[in-house]
PQR file of N, CA, C, O and H, with PARSE charges and radii, in Angstrom:
ATOM      1  N   MET A   1       0.644  -1.020   0.061 -0.4000 1.5000
ATOM      2  CA  MET A   1      -0.121  -0.040   0.105 -0.0000 2.0000
ATOM      3  C   MET A   1       0.765   1.211   0.091  0.5500 1.7000
ATOM      4  O   MET A   1       1.801   1.130   0.751 -0.5500 1.4000
ATOM      5  N   ALA A   2       0.463   2.612  -0.705 -0.4000 1.5000
ATOM      6  CA  ALA A   2       1.062   3.674  -0.799 -0.0000 2.0000
ATOM      7  C   ALA A   2       1.361   4.020   0.716  0.5500 1.7000
ATOM      8  O   ALA A   2       0.991   3.204   1.560 -0.5500 1.4000
ATOM      9  H   ALA A   2      -0.379   2.678  -1.242  0.4000 1.0000
ATOM     10  N   LYS A   3       1.914   5.012   1.058 -0.4000 1.5000
ATOM     11  CA  LYS A   3       2.223   5.556   2.557 -0.0000 2.0000
ATOM     12  C   LYS A   3       1.387   6.959   2.494  0.5500 1.7000
ATOM     13  O   LYS A   3       2.214   7.839   2.256 -0.5500 1.4000
ATOM     14  H   LYS A   3       2.214   5.675   0.372  0.4000 1.0000
ATOM     15  N   HIS A   4       0.447   7.362   2.580 -0.4000 1.5000
ATOM     16  CA  HIS A   4       0.247   8.744   3.037 -0.0000 2.0000
ATOM     17  C   HIS A   4       0.489   9.417   3.881  0.5500 1.7000
ATOM     18  O   HIS A   4      -0.133   9.484   4.942 -0.5500 1.4000
ATOM     19  H   HIS A   4      -0.225   6.648   2.773  0.4000 1.0000
ATOM     20  N   ARG A   5       1.974  10.390   3.390 -0.4000 1.5000
ATOM     21  CA  ARG A   5       2.010  10.962   5.032 -0.0000 2.0000
ATOM     22  C   ARG A   5       1.299  12.514   4.827  0.5500 1.7000
ATOM     23  O   ARG A   5       1.450  13.385   5.684 -0.5500 1.4000
ATOM     24  H   ARG A   5       2.479  10.335   2.528  0.4000 1.0000
ATOM     25  N   GLU A   6       0.594  12.712   3.715 -0.4000 1.5000
ATOM     26  CA  GLU A   6       0.139  14.247   3.705 -0.0000 2.0000
ATOM     27  C   GLU A   6      -1.469  13.838   2.744  0.5500 1.7000
ATOM     28  O   GLU A   6      -1.799  13.006   1.898 -0.5500 1.4000
ATOM     29  H   GLU A   6       0.472  12.004   3.019  0.4000 1.0000
ATOM     30  N   VAL A   7      -2.176  15.058   3.535 -0.4000 1.5000
ATOM     31  CA  VAL A   7      -3.514  14.645   2.650 -0.0000 2.0000
ATOM     32  C   VAL A   7      -3.506  15.628   1.896  0.5500 1.7000
ATOM     33  O   VAL A   7      -3.181  16.810   2.012 -0.5500 1.4000
ATOM     34  H   VAL A   7      -1.908  15.733   4.222  0.4000 1.0000
ATOM     35  N   ALA A   8      -4.097  14.692   0.724 -0.4000 1.5000
ATOM     36  CA  ALA A   8      -3.713  15.143  -0.793 -0.0000 2.0000
ATOM     37  C   ALA A   8      -4.445  16.550  -1.126  0.5500 1.7000
ATOM     38  O   ALA A   8      -4.031  17.335  -1.979 -0.5500 1.4000
ATOM     39  H   ALA A   8      -4.361  13.732   0.629  0.4000 1.0000
ATOM     40  N   TYR A   9      -5.655  16.759  -0.286 -0.4000 1.5000
ATOM     41  CA  TYR A   9      -6.017  18.406  -0.593 -0.0000 2.0000
ATOM     42  C   TYR A   9      -5.641  19.388  -0.031  0.5500 1.7000
ATOM     43  O   TYR A   9      -5.985  20.554  -0.228 -0.5500 1.4000
ATOM     44  H   TYR A   9      -5.991  16.121   0.407  0.4000 1.0000
ATOM     45  N   SER A  10      -4.706  18.855   0.910 -0.4000 1.5000
ATOM     46  CA  SER A  10      -4.289  20.331   1.505 -0.0000 2.0000
ATOM     47  C   SER A  10      -2.638  20.619   0.763  0.5500 1.7000
ATOM     48  O   SER A  10      -1.748  21.373   1.155 -0.5500 1.4000
ATOM     49  H   SER A  10      -4.427  17.908   1.070  0.4000 1.0000
ATOM     50  N   THR A  11      -2.668  19.835  -0.253 -0.4000 1.5000
ATOM     51  CA  THR A  11      -1.255  19.951  -0.783 -0.0000 2.0000
ATOM     52  C   THR A  11      -1.691  20.223  -2.569  0.5500 1.7000
ATOM     53  O   THR A  11      -0.863  19.986  -3.448 -0.5500 1.4000
ATOM     54  H   THR A  11      -3.392  19.222  -0.572  0.4000 1.0000
ATOM     55  N   ALA A  12      -2.747  20.615  -2.805 -0.4000 1.5000
ATOM     56  CA  ALA A  12      -3.133  20.084  -4.240 -0.0000 2.0000
ATOM     57  C   ALA A  12      -3.306  22.050  -4.530  0.5500 1.7000
ATOM     58  O   ALA A  12      -3.627  22.951  -3.754 -0.5500 1.4000
ATOM     59  H   ALA A  12      -3.420  20.807  -2.090  0.4000 1.0000
ATOM     60  N   GLY A  13      -3.090  22.052  -5.340 -0.4000 1.5000
ATOM     61  CA  GLY A  13      -3.132  23.591  -6.033 -0.0000 2.0000
ATOM     62  C   GLY A  13      -4.493  23.885  -6.812  0.5500 1.7000
ATOM     63  O   GLY A  13      -4.920  23.228  -7.761 -0.5500 1.4000
ATOM     64  H   GLY A  13      -2.830  21.320  -5.969  0.4000 1.0000
ATOM     65  N   GLY A  14      -5.175  25.159  -6.143 -0.4000 1.5000
ATOM     66  CA  GLY A  14      -6.006  25.225  -7.055 -0.0000 2.0000
ATOM     67  C   GLY A  14      -7.080  25.356  -6.327  0.5500 1.7000
ATOM     68  O   GLY A  14      -7.896  26.175  -6.750 -0.5500 1.4000
ATOM     69  H   GLY A  14      -4.828  25.693  -5.372  0.4000 1.0000
ATOM     70  N   ASN A  15      -7.376  24.708  -5.200 -0.4000 1.5000
ATOM     71  CA  ASN A  15      -8.288  24.551  -4.053 -0.0000 2.0000
ATOM     72  C   ASN A  15      -8.667  25.928  -3.868  0.5500 1.7000
ATOM     73  O   ASN A  15      -7.883  26.861  -4.044 -0.5500 1.4000
ATOM     74  H   ASN A  15      -6.713  24.043  -4.856  0.4000 1.0000
ATOM     75  N   ASP A  16      -9.834  26.053  -3.522 -0.4000 1.5000
ATOM     76  CA  ASP A  16     -10.734  27.855  -3.371 -0.0000 2.0000
ATOM     77  C   ASP A  16     -11.442  27.259  -2.151  0.5500 1.7000
ATOM     78  O   ASP A  16     -12.561  26.802  -2.385 -0.5500 1.4000
ATOM     79  H   ASP A  16     -10.471  25.295  -3.379  0.4000 1.0000
ATOM     80  N   TYR A  17     -10.885  27.161  -0.585 -0.4000 1.5000
ATOM     81  CA  TYR A  17     -11.624  26.536   0.262 -0.0000 2.0000
ATOM     82  C   TYR A  17     -12.444  27.762   0.957  0.5500 1.7000
ATOM     83  O   TYR A  17     -13.007  27.671   2.048 -0.5500 1.4000
ATOM     84  H   TYR A  17      -9.976  27.532  -0.395  0.4000 1.0000
ATOM     85  N   VAL A  18     -12.405  29.237  -0.088 -0.4000 1.5000
ATOM     86  CA  VAL A  18     -13.185  29.977   0.778 -0.0000 2.0000
ATOM     87  C   VAL A  18     -14.770  30.253   0.317  0.5500 1.7000
ATOM     88  O   VAL A  18     -15.709  30.704   0.972 -0.5500 1.4000
ATOM     89  H   VAL A  18     -11.949  29.311  -0.975  0.4000 1.0000
ATOM     90  N   ALA A  19     -14.680  29.728  -1.300 -0.4000 1.5000
ATOM     91  CA  ALA A  19     -15.808  29.402  -1.792 -0.0000 2.0000
ATOM     92  C   ALA A  19     -16.335  27.989  -1.807  0.5500 1.7000
ATOM     93  O   ALA A  19     -17.517  27.730  -2.032 -0.5500 1.4000
ATOM     94  H   ALA A  19     -13.916  29.362  -1.833  0.4000 1.0000
ATOM     95  N   HIS A  20     -15.560  27.236  -1.600 -0.4000 1.5000
ATOM     96  CA  HIS A  20     -16.104  25.846  -0.545 -0.0000 2.0000
ATOM     97  C   HIS A  20     -16.928  26.339   0.719  0.5500 1.7000
ATOM     98  O   HIS A  20     -18.107  25.986   0.750 -0.5500 1.4000
ATOM     99  H   HIS A  20     -14.599  27.446  -1.418  0.4000 1.0000
ATOM    100  N   GLU A  21     -16.527  26.983   1.592 -0.4000 1.5000
ATOM    101  CA  GLU A  21     -17.220  27.363   2.669 -0.0000 2.0000
ATOM    102  C   GLU A  21     -18.238  28.008   2.518  0.5500 1.7000
ATOM    103  O   GLU A  21     -19.225  27.621   3.144 -0.5500 1.4000
ATOM    104  H   GLU A  21     -15.569  27.269   1.567  0.4000 1.0000
ATOM    105  N   GLN A  22     -18.366  29.240   1.621 -0.4000 1.5000
ATOM    106  CA  GLN A  22     -19.500  29.672   1.448 -0.0000 2.0000
ATOM    107  C   GLN A  22     -20.264  29.017   0.593  0.5500 1.7000
ATOM    108  O   GLN A  22     -21.357  29.581   0.527 -0.5500 1.4000
ATOM    109  H   GLN A  22     -17.564  29.554   1.113  0.4000 1.0000
ATOM    110  N   THR A  23     -20.188  27.894  -0.237 -0.4000 1.5000
ATOM    111  CA  THR A  23     -21.120  27.266  -0.885 -0.0000 2.0000
ATOM    112  C   THR A  23     -22.014  26.504  -0.091  0.5500 1.7000
ATOM    113  O   THR A  23     -23.212  26.314  -0.299 -0.5500 1.4000
ATOM    114  H   THR A  23     -19.301  27.436  -0.183  0.4000 1.0000
ATOM    115  N   TYR A  24     -21.007  25.910   1.239 -0.4000 1.5000
ATOM    116  CA  TYR A  24     -21.756  25.154   2.055 -0.0000 2.0000
ATOM    117  C   TYR A  24     -22.518  25.853   2.958  0.5500 1.7000
ATOM    118  O   TYR A  24     -23.595  25.474   3.419 -0.5500 1.4000
ATOM    119  H   TYR A  24     -20.034  26.064   1.407  0.4000 1.0000
ATOM    120  N   GLU A  25     -21.999  26.781   3.182 -0.4000 1.5000
ATOM    121  CA  GLU A  25     -23.261  27.758   3.976 -0.0000 2.0000
ATOM    122  C   GLU A  25     -24.256  28.110   3.772  0.5500 1.7000
ATOM    123  O   GLU A  25     -25.244  28.247   4.493 -0.5500 1.4000
ATOM    124  H   GLU A  25     -21.124  27.089   2.808  0.4000 1.0000
ATOM    125  N   THR A  26     -23.964  28.394   2.142 -0.4000 1.5000
ATOM    126  CA  THR A  26     -25.871  28.758   1.720 -0.0000 2.0000
ATOM    127  C   THR A  26     -26.320  27.630   1.611  0.5500 1.7000
ATOM    128  O   THR A  26     -27.456  27.593   2.083 -0.5500 1.4000
ATOM    129  H   THR A  26     -23.161  28.282   1.557  0.4000 1.0000
ATOM    130  N   PHE A  27     -25.858  26.292   1.061 -0.4000 1.5000
ATOM    131  CA  PHE A  27     -26.388  25.255   1.561 -0.0000 2.0000
ATOM    132  C   PHE A  27     -27.353  24.875   2.958  0.5500 1.7000
ATOM    133  O   PHE A  27     -28.521  24.494   3.027 -0.5500 1.4000
ATOM    134  H   PHE A  27     -24.935  26.322   0.677  0.4000 1.0000
ATOM    135  N   ILE A  28     -26.825  25.019   3.512 -0.4000 1.5000
ATOM    136  CA  ILE A  28     -27.135  24.599   4.921 -0.0000 2.0000
ATOM    137  C   ILE A  28     -28.713  25.586   5.127  0.5500 1.7000
ATOM    138  O   ILE A  28     -29.843  25.319   5.536 -0.5500 1.4000
ATOM    139  H   ILE A  28     -25.876  25.329   3.456  0.4000 1.0000
ATOM    140  N   LYS A  29     -28.059  26.756   4.620 -0.4000 1.5000
ATOM    141  CA  LYS A  29     -29.350  28.127   5.076 -0.0000 2.0000
ATOM    142  C   LYS A  29     -30.346  27.552   3.903  0.5500 1.7000
ATOM    143  O   LYS A  29     -31.523  27.729   4.217 -0.5500 1.4000
ATOM    144  H   LYS A  29     -27.141  26.973   4.288  0.4000 1.0000
ATOM    145  N   LEU A  30     -30.229  27.114   3.037 -0.4000 1.5000
ATOM    146  CA  LEU A  30     -31.296  26.916   1.778 -0.0000 2.0000
ATOM    147  C   LEU A  30     -32.059  25.611   2.523  0.5500 1.7000
ATOM    148  O   LEU A  30     -33.284  25.687   2.609 -0.5500 1.4000
ATOM    149  H   LEU A  30     -29.272  26.971   2.782  0.4000 1.0000
ATOM    150  N   VAL A  31     -31.310  24.276   3.129 -0.4000 1.5000
ATOM    151  CA  VAL A  31     -32.115  23.526   3.871 -0.0000 2.0000
ATOM    152  C   VAL A  31     -32.929  23.787   5.005  0.5500 1.7000
ATOM    153  O   VAL A  31     -34.026  23.271   5.220 -0.5500 1.4000
ATOM    154  H   VAL A  31     -30.314  24.214   3.058  0.4000 1.0000
ATOM    155  N   LYS A  32     -32.200  24.809   5.890 -0.4000 1.5000
ATOM    156  CA  LYS A  32     -33.086  25.315   7.227 -0.0000 2.0000
ATOM    157  C   LYS A  32     -34.404  26.259   6.608  0.5500 1.7000
ATOM    158  O   LYS A  32     -35.600  26.201   6.896 -0.5500 1.4000
ATOM    159  H   LYS A  32     -31.309  25.228   5.716  0.4000 1.0000
ATOM    160  N   LEU A  33     -33.771  27.023   5.775 -0.4000 1.5000
ATOM    161  CA  LEU A  33     -35.307  27.554   5.096 -0.0000 2.0000
ATOM    162  C   LEU A  33     -36.150  26.447   4.637  0.5500 1.7000
ATOM    163  O   LEU A  33     -37.075  26.112   5.377 -0.5500 1.4000
ATOM    164  H   LEU A  33     -32.800  27.070   5.541  0.4000 1.0000
ATOM    165  N   GLY A  34     -35.960  25.783   3.454 -0.4000 1.5000
ATOM    166  CA  GLY A  34     -36.764  24.458   3.063 -0.0000 2.0000
ATOM    167  C   GLY A  34     -37.334  23.766   4.027  0.5500 1.7000
ATOM    168  O   GLY A  34     -38.456  23.307   3.816 -0.5500 1.4000
ATOM    169  H   GLY A  34     -35.208  26.054   2.853  0.4000 1.0000
ATOM    170  N   SER A  35     -36.775  23.573   5.114 -0.4000 1.5000
ATOM    171  CA  SER A  35     -37.331  22.147   6.180 -0.0000 2.0000
ATOM    172  C   SER A  35     -38.411  23.614   7.065  0.5500 1.7000
ATOM    173  O   SER A  35     -39.493  23.259   7.534 -0.5500 1.4000
ATOM    174  H   SER A  35     -35.863  23.946   5.286  0.4000 1.0000
ATOM    175  N   ALA A  36     -38.076  24.854   7.178 -0.4000 1.5000
ATOM    176  CA  ALA A  36     -39.199  25.089   7.975 -0.0000 2.0000
ATOM    177  C   ALA A  36     -40.548  25.916   6.440  0.5500 1.7000
ATOM    178  O   ALA A  36     -41.517  26.622   6.718 -0.5500 1.4000
ATOM    179  H   ALA A  36     -37.198  25.143   6.797  0.4000 1.0000
ATOM    180  N   ALA A  37     -40.349  25.718   5.746 -0.4000 1.5000
ATOM    181  CA  ALA A  37     -41.085  25.866   4.400 -0.0000 2.0000
ATOM    182  C   ALA A  37     -41.638  25.048   4.438  0.5500 1.7000
ATOM    183  O   ALA A  37     -42.850  25.250   4.358 -0.5500 1.4000
ATOM    184  H   ALA A  37     -39.561  25.144   5.521  0.4000 1.0000
ATOM    185  N   VAL A  38     -41.232  23.774   4.562 -0.4000 1.5000
ATOM    186  CA  VAL A  38     -42.517  21.987   4.782 -0.0000 2.0000
ATOM    187  C   VAL A  38     -43.160  22.590   5.883  0.5500 1.7000
ATOM    188  O   VAL A  38     -44.341  22.934   5.925 -0.5500 1.4000
ATOM    189  H   VAL A  38     -40.247  23.610   4.627  0.4000 1.0000
ATOM    190  N   ALA A  39     -42.114  22.721   6.977 -0.4000 1.5000
ATOM    191  CA  ALA A  39     -43.249  22.233   8.304 -0.0000 2.0000
ATOM    192  C   ALA A  39     -44.050  23.447   8.372  0.5500 1.7000
ATOM    193  O   ALA A  39     -44.811  23.429   9.339 -0.5500 1.4000
ATOM    194  H   ALA A  39     -41.155  22.442   6.943  0.4000 1.0000
ATOM    195  N   THR A  40     -44.136  24.668   7.538 -0.4000 1.5000
ATOM    196  CA  THR A  40     -45.015  25.546   7.674 -0.0000 2.0000
ATOM    197  C   THR A  40     -46.491  24.987   6.893  0.5500 1.7000
ATOM    198  O   THR A  40     -47.673  24.914   7.229 -0.5500 1.4000
ATOM    199  H   THR A  40     -43.518  24.682   6.752  0.4000 1.0000
ATOM    200  N   ILE A  41     -45.800  24.694   5.836 -0.4000 1.5000
ATOM    201  CA  ILE A  41     -47.089  23.919   4.698 -0.0000 2.0000
ATOM    202  C   ILE A  41     -48.282  22.864   5.716  0.5500 1.7000
ATOM    203  O   ILE A  41     -49.493  22.676   5.829 -0.5500 1.4000
ATOM    204  H   ILE A  41     -44.840  24.753   5.563  0.4000 1.0000
ATOM    205  N   LEU A  42     -46.797  22.325   6.379 -0.4000 1.5000
ATOM    206  CA  LEU A  42     -47.955  21.045   6.921 -0.0000 2.0000
ATOM    207  C   LEU A  42     -48.741  21.452   8.398  0.5500 1.7000
ATOM    208  O   LEU A  42     -49.730  20.828   8.784 -0.5500 1.4000
ATOM    209  H   LEU A  42     -45.813  22.478   6.288  0.4000 1.0000
ATOM    210  N   ALA A  43     -48.267  22.354   8.997 -0.4000 1.5000
ATOM    211  CA  ALA A  43     -48.856  23.040  10.230 -0.0000 2.0000
ATOM    212  C   ALA A  43     -50.445  23.502   9.470  0.5500 1.7000
ATOM    213  O   ALA A  43     -51.502  23.098   9.955 -0.5500 1.4000
ATOM    214  H   ALA A  43     -47.464  22.860   8.684  0.4000 1.0000
ATOM    215  N   LEU A  44     -50.398  24.430   8.182 -0.4000 1.5000
ATOM    216  CA  LEU A  44     -51.221  25.053   7.532 -0.0000 2.0000
ATOM    217  C   LEU A  44     -52.466  24.073   7.163  0.5500 1.7000
ATOM    218  O   LEU A  44     -53.688  24.122   7.300 -0.5500 1.4000
ATOM    219  H   LEU A  44     -49.540  24.758   7.788  0.4000 1.0000
ATOM    220  N   LEU A  45     -51.426  23.063   6.570 -0.4000 1.5000
ATOM    221  CA  LEU A  45     -52.680  21.726   6.034 -0.0000 2.0000
ATOM    222  C   LEU A  45     -53.438  21.453   7.299  0.5500 1.7000
ATOM    223  O   LEU A  45     -54.637  21.635   7.511 -0.5500 1.4000
ATOM    224  H   LEU A  45     -50.433  23.022   6.459  0.4000 1.0000
ATOM    225  N   ALA A  46     -52.720  21.086   7.920 -0.4000 1.5000
ATOM    226  CA  ALA A  46     -53.274  20.271   9.803 -0.0000 2.0000
ATOM    227  C   ALA A  46     -54.094  21.309   9.898  0.5500 1.7000
ATOM    228  O   ALA A  46     -55.222  20.903   9.618 -0.5500 1.4000
ATOM    229  H   ALA A  46     -51.747  20.938   7.748  0.4000 1.0000
ATOM    230  N   ILE A  47     -54.110  22.664  10.200 -0.4000 1.5000
ATOM    231  CA  ILE A  47     -55.049  23.751  10.555 -0.0000 2.0000
ATOM    232  C   ILE A  47     -56.325  23.725   9.568  0.5500 1.7000
ATOM    233  O   ILE A  47     -57.342  23.152   9.957 -0.5500 1.4000
ATOM    234  H   ILE A  47     -53.194  22.994  10.427  0.4000 1.0000
ATOM    235  N   PHE A  48     -56.297  24.197   8.587 -0.4000 1.5000
ATOM    236  CA  PHE A  48     -57.075  24.347   7.817 -0.0000 2.0000
ATOM    237  C   PHE A  48     -57.858  23.198   7.090  0.5500 1.7000
ATOM    238  O   PHE A  48     -59.013  23.454   6.749 -0.5500 1.4000
ATOM    239  H   PHE A  48     -55.470  24.662   8.271  0.4000 1.0000
ATOM    240  N   LEU A  49     -57.340  21.951   6.817 -0.4000 1.5000
ATOM    241  CA  LEU A  49     -57.997  20.735   6.220 -0.0000 2.0000
ATOM    242  C   LEU A  49     -58.574  19.618   7.067  0.5500 1.7000
ATOM    243  O   LEU A  49     -58.976  18.518   6.688 -0.5500 1.4000
ATOM    244  H   LEU A  49     -56.402  21.742   7.093  0.4000 1.0000
ATOM    245  N   THR A  50     -58.524  20.245   8.578 -0.4000 1.5000
ATOM    246  CA  THR A  50     -59.309  18.754   9.458 -0.0000 2.0000
ATOM    247  C   THR A  50     -60.301  19.630   9.778  0.5500 1.7000
ATOM    248  O   THR A  50     -61.267  19.253  10.443 -0.5500 1.4000
ATOM    249  H   THR A  50     -58.198  21.138   8.886  0.4000 1.0000
TER
END
């Protein structure tokens, strides 16, 4: 087996960690917003359709 002394991503050129972190933060915000929207819709359906 090959010996891996360093993590390949930390030494690879061209990695844009700032853009990666911004994309991840945006994804998390959208997941939270989408979950809240679904919960709100379900609550409104439960209130008005029962």
